[in-house]
C-alpha positions as CSV (number, residue, x, y, z in Angstrom):
1,X,-2.2,172.1,57.9
2,X,-1.2,175.7,58.7
3,X,-3.6,178.4,57.5
4,X,-2.6,179.9,54.3
5,X,0.1,177.3,53.5
6,X,-0.2,174.9,50.6
7,X,0.6,171.3,51.6
8,X,1.0,168.6,49.0
9,X,-0.8,165.3,49.3
10,X,-0.7,162.0,47.4
11,X,-4.3,163.0,46.6
12,X,-3.4,166.4,45.3
13,X,-5.5,165.7,42.2
14,X,-8.4,163.9,43.8
15,X,-10.2,163.4,40.5
16,X,-7.2,161.9,38.7
17,X,-7.7,158.2,37.6
18,X,-5.0,155.9,38.8
19,X,-4.5,154.6,35.3
20,X,-3.8,157.2,32.7
21,X,-4.5,156.8,29.0
22,X,-1.1,157.5,27.4
23,X,0.5,158.0,24.1
24,X,3.2,155.5,23.2
25,X,6.7,157.1,23.1
26,X,10.2,155.8,22.7
27,X,12.4,155.3,24.6
28,X,9.9,154.6,27.4
29,X,8.6,151.9,29.7
30,X,5.0,150.8,29.9
31,X,4.4,149.1,33.3
32,X,2.8,145.7,33.5
33,X,-0.6,145.4,35.1
34,X,-3.8,143.4,35.1
35,X,-5.2,142.3,31.7
36,X,-7.3,145.0,30.1
37,X,-5.9,147.7,32.2
38,X,-4.3,150.7,30.4
39,X,-0.9,151.5,31.8
40,X,1.0,154.8,31.7
41,X,3.9,155.4,29.5
42,X,6.9,156.3,31.7
43,X,9.0,159.1,30.1
44,X,12.5,159.9,31.3
45,X,13.1,163.6,30.9
46,X,15.8,166.2,31.7
47,X,15.4,169.8,33.0
48,X,16.2,172.1,30.1
49,X,15.3,175.5,31.6
50,X,14.1,177.0,34.8
51,X,12.1,180.3,34.7
52,X,11.1,182.3,37.7
53,X,7.6,183.6,37.2
54,X,7.4,185.1,40.6
55,X,8.7,184.7,44.2
56,X,6.7,181.5,44.6
57,X,6.0,180.5,41.0
58,X,8.5,178.5,38.9
59,X,8.3,177.1,35.3
60,X,10.4,174.1,34.6
61,X,10.9,173.1,31.0
62,X,11.6,169.4,30.4
63,X,13.0,167.8,27.3
64,X,14.1,164.4,26.0
65,X,13.6,161.9,23.3
66,X,10.9,160.2,25.3
67,X,8.6,163.2,24.6
68,X,8.5,162.3,20.9
69,X,4.9,161.6,20.1
70,X,3.6,163.4,23.2
71,X,0.2,164.9,22.4
72,X,-0.8,168.1,24.1
73,X,-4.0,167.0,25.9
74,X,-7.4,168.5,26.5
75,X,-7.6,171.6,28.7
76,X,-7.2,170.8,32.4
77,X,-5.4,167.5,31.8
78,X,-2.7,166.2,34.2
79,X,0.7,164.5,34.4
80,X,2.2,162.3,37.0
81,X,5.7,163.3,38.1
82,X,7.8,160.7,40.0
83,X,10.4,161.9,42.6
84,X,13.3,160.2,44.3
85,X,15.8,157.7,42.9
86,X,13.4,155.9,40.6
87,X,14.4,153.8,37.6
88,X,11.9,153.1,34.7
89,X,12.5,149.4,35.4
90,X,10.9,149.8,38.8
91,X,7.4,150.0,37.2
92,X,7.8,146.5,35.7
93,X,6.9,144.8,39.0
94,X,3.3,145.4,40.0
95,X,4.1,144.3,43.5
96,X,7.0,146.7,44.0
97,X,6.5,149.8,46.2
98,X,4.9,152.7,44.3
99,X,7.3,155.6,43.8
100,X,6.4,159.0,45.3
101,X,4.3,160.8,42.7
102,X,2.5,164.2,42.4
103,X,0.1,165.4,39.7
104,X,0.6,168.5,37.7
105,X,-0.8,170.3,34.7
106,X,1.2,170.2,31.4
107,X,1.1,173.9,30.5
108,X,2.9,173.9,27.1
109,X,4.4,171.4,24.7
110,X,6.7,172.2,21.7
111,X,6.6,169.1,19.4
112,X,9.5,170.5,17.3
113,X,11.9,170.9,20.2
114,X,10.3,168.1,22.3
115,X,9.9,170.5,25.3
116,X,7.3,170.4,28.0
117,X,6.5,173.2,30.5
118,X,5.2,172.4,34.0
119,X,4.6,175.2,36.6
120,X,5.2,174.8,40.3
121,X,4.1,176.7,43.4
122,X,7.0,176.9,45.8
123,X,5.1,176.6,49.1
124,X,8.1,175.1,50.9
125,X,6.4,172.0,52.3
126,X,6.2,169.1,49.9
127,X,8.1,166.6,47.8
128,X,7.4,168.4,44.5
129,X,7.9,171.9,45.9
130,X,11.2,171.0,47.5
131,X,12.4,169.3,44.3
132,X,11.5,172.3,42.1
133,X,13.2,174.8,44.5
134,X,16.4,172.8,44.2
135,X,16.2,171.8,40.6
136,X,19.0,172.5,38.1
137,X,19.4,172.3,34.4
138,X,20.3,168.7,33.6
139,X,18.4,167.1,36.4
140,X,16.6,163.9,35.6
141,X,12.9,163.1,36.3
142,X,10.3,160.6,35.3
143,X,6.8,161.5,34.2
144,X,3.7,159.8,32.9
145,X,0.9,161.4,31.0
146,X,-1.1,163.1,29.8
147,X,-4.5,162.0,31.0
148,X,-7.9,163.5,31.8
149,X,-9.0,166.9,30.7
150,X,-12.2,168.5,29.6
151,X,-14.0,169.0,26.3
152,X,-14.7,172.7,25.7
153,X,-18.0,173.3,23.8
154,X,-17.8,175.4,20.7
155,X,-21.0,177.2,21.7
156,X,-19.8,178.2,25.2
157,X,-20.7,181.8,25.6
158,X,-19.6,182.5,29.2
159,X,-17.0,180.8,31.5
160,X,-16.4,181.5,35.2
161,X,-13.2,180.2,36.7
162,X,-12.6,180.2,40.5
163,X,-9.1,178.9,41.2
164,X,-6.2,179.2,43.5
165,X,-2.5,179.4,42.5
166,X,-2.2,175.6,42.1
167,X,-4.9,175.6,39.4
168,X,-3.7,178.7,37.4
169,X,-2.0,176.5,34.7
170,X,-5.3,174.5,34.2
171,X,-7.2,177.8,34.1
172,X,-4.8,179.1,31.4
173,X,-5.4,176.0,29.3
174,X,-9.1,176.3,29.5
175,X,-9.0,180.1,28.7
176,X,-6.8,179.3,25.6
177,X,-9.3,176.8,24.3
178,X,-12.5,178.8,24.7
179,X,-14.4,180.1,21.7
180,X,-13.4,183.6,20.6
181,X,-16.7,185.1,21.6
182,X,-16.8,183.5,25.0
183,X,-17.0,186.0,28.0
184,X,-14.5,185.0,30.7
185,X,-14.5,185.8,34.4
186,X,-11.4,184.7,36.3
187,X,-11.4,184.9,40.1
188,X,-8.0,183.7,41.5
189,X,-7.1,183.3,45.2
190,X,-3.3,183.7,45.9
191,X,-1.1,184.4,48.8
192,X,-0.4,188.1,47.9
193,X,0.1,190.4,45.0
194,X,3.4,188.9,44.1
195,X,1.6,185.7,43.0
196,X,-0.7,187.5,40.5
197,X,0.4,185.5,37.4
198,X,-2.0,186.0,34.5
199,X,-2.5,182.4,33.2
200,X,-3.2,183.1,29.5
201,X,-2.0,185.6,26.8
202,X,-5.7,185.8,25.8
203,X,-7.6,188.9,26.9
204,X,-9.9,188.1,29.9
205,X,-12.8,190.5,30.3
206,X,-13.0,190.2,34.1
207,X,-10.2,189.3,36.4
208,X,-10.2,189.5,40.2
209,X,-7.3,188.6,42.5
210,X,-8.0,187.6,46.1
211,X,-5.2,187.7,48.7
212,X,-5.1,185.4,51.7
213,X,-2.5,187.7,53.3
214,X,-2.3,189.8,55.4
215,X,-5.6,188.6,56.9
216,X,-4.4,185.0,56.9
217,X,-7.7,183.8,55.3
218,X,-8.2,180.1,55.2
219,X,-7.5,178.5,51.8
220,X,-10.5,178.7,49.5
221,X,-12.6,180.8,51.9
222,X,-12.2,183.9,49.6
223,X,-13.3,181.9,46.6
224,X,-16.4,180.7,48.4
225,X,-17.3,184.3,49.3
226,X,-16.7,185.3,45.7
227,X,-18.9,182.4,44.4
228,X,-21.8,183.8,46.6
229,X,-21.3,187.3,45.1
230,X,-21.0,186.4,41.4
231,X,-24.1,186.5,39.2
232,X,-23.2,185.4,35.7
233,X,-25.7,184.5,33.0
234,X,-27.9,181.5,33.5
235,X,-26.0,179.5,30.9
236,X,-22.5,180.2,32.2
237,X,-20.1,177.3,32.6
238,X,-18.2,177.1,35.9
239,X,-14.7,175.7,36.6
240,X,-13.8,175.4,40.3
241,X,-10.3,174.1,41.3
242,X,-8.7,174.7,44.6
243,X,-8.2,173.1,48.1
244,X,-10.5,170.0,48.3
245,X,-12.6,171.0,51.3
246,X,-13.2,174.5,49.9
247,X,-14.0,173.1,46.5
248,X,-16.8,170.9,48.1
249,X,-18.2,174.0,49.9
250,X,-18.3,176.0,46.7
251,X,-19.9,173.0,44.8
252,X,-22.6,172.8,47.5
253,X,-23.2,176.5,47.3
254,X,-23.7,176.4,43.5
255,X,-25.6,173.2,43.2
256,X,-27.9,173.3,46.3
257,X,-28.2,176.9,47.2
258,X,-28.3,178.4,43.7
259,X,-29.7,175.4,41.8
260,X,-27.0,175.5,39.2
261,X,-27.4,172.6,36.7
262,X,-24.8,170.0,37.4
263,X,-23.8,169.8,33.7
264,X,-22.6,173.5,33.9
265,X,-20.1,172.8,36.7
266,X,-16.6,171.2,36.7
267,X,-15.0,170.9,40.2
268,X,-11.5,169.7,41.0
269,X,-9.8,169.3,44.4
270,X,-6.1,169.9,43.7
271,X,-4.7,169.5,47.2
272,X,-5.8,169.0,50.9
273,X,-5.1,171.1,54.0
């Protein structure tokens, strides 16, 4: 892909399991599948609001009766969004072509209003980005989820988050869930200053924004350099989420070059160049 440009991929959440553990909702459709296989609940929703967070950042608020019973998941969890002319009935046939799907973070859920917020990066080259750029109130979409996520230890005293703009919603969920006395370092790589969206209302002790422009740095390269500079406490937990190749380079740096214990590191490849 072009340097500095985000490109969606069917593997944009490389860690995401194909089969998501879902909460039953109604009305909804649960696709058929092999015996013993947990299938996702497909939820028809409508766009309720669209909020511009920045020139390239958009929050879409979904609503609908199908969100009744939706449970806000663990921090860093994911949803599947299905694009194109897709009927819930299409999931009943396991041999039918799979609809085009992308994976996103559920940022906020209001169980009273049955509203769900999902944040999009408008990078102009992808199914979900194109859909979000053209979305209007009343538009229909299908989603499945939530699934995955991480357990945050109540005795976590320091958290380091290295993320790009695609992972800012997940970073916000993690920051929100950390113990009150946990020291937080957030290093975020974005295109430029216009993308500096603080992901949480909670106060973060150390925040650093890294800009790929105007130097046209390769995606994730600034995060790798930052990982080499940082020197948190020996017990610090790390969350790394960015372009998949850069994530692997940062993971190697921390595990092999710095001997970080594997249990202190969570890594996620959110998209591929």
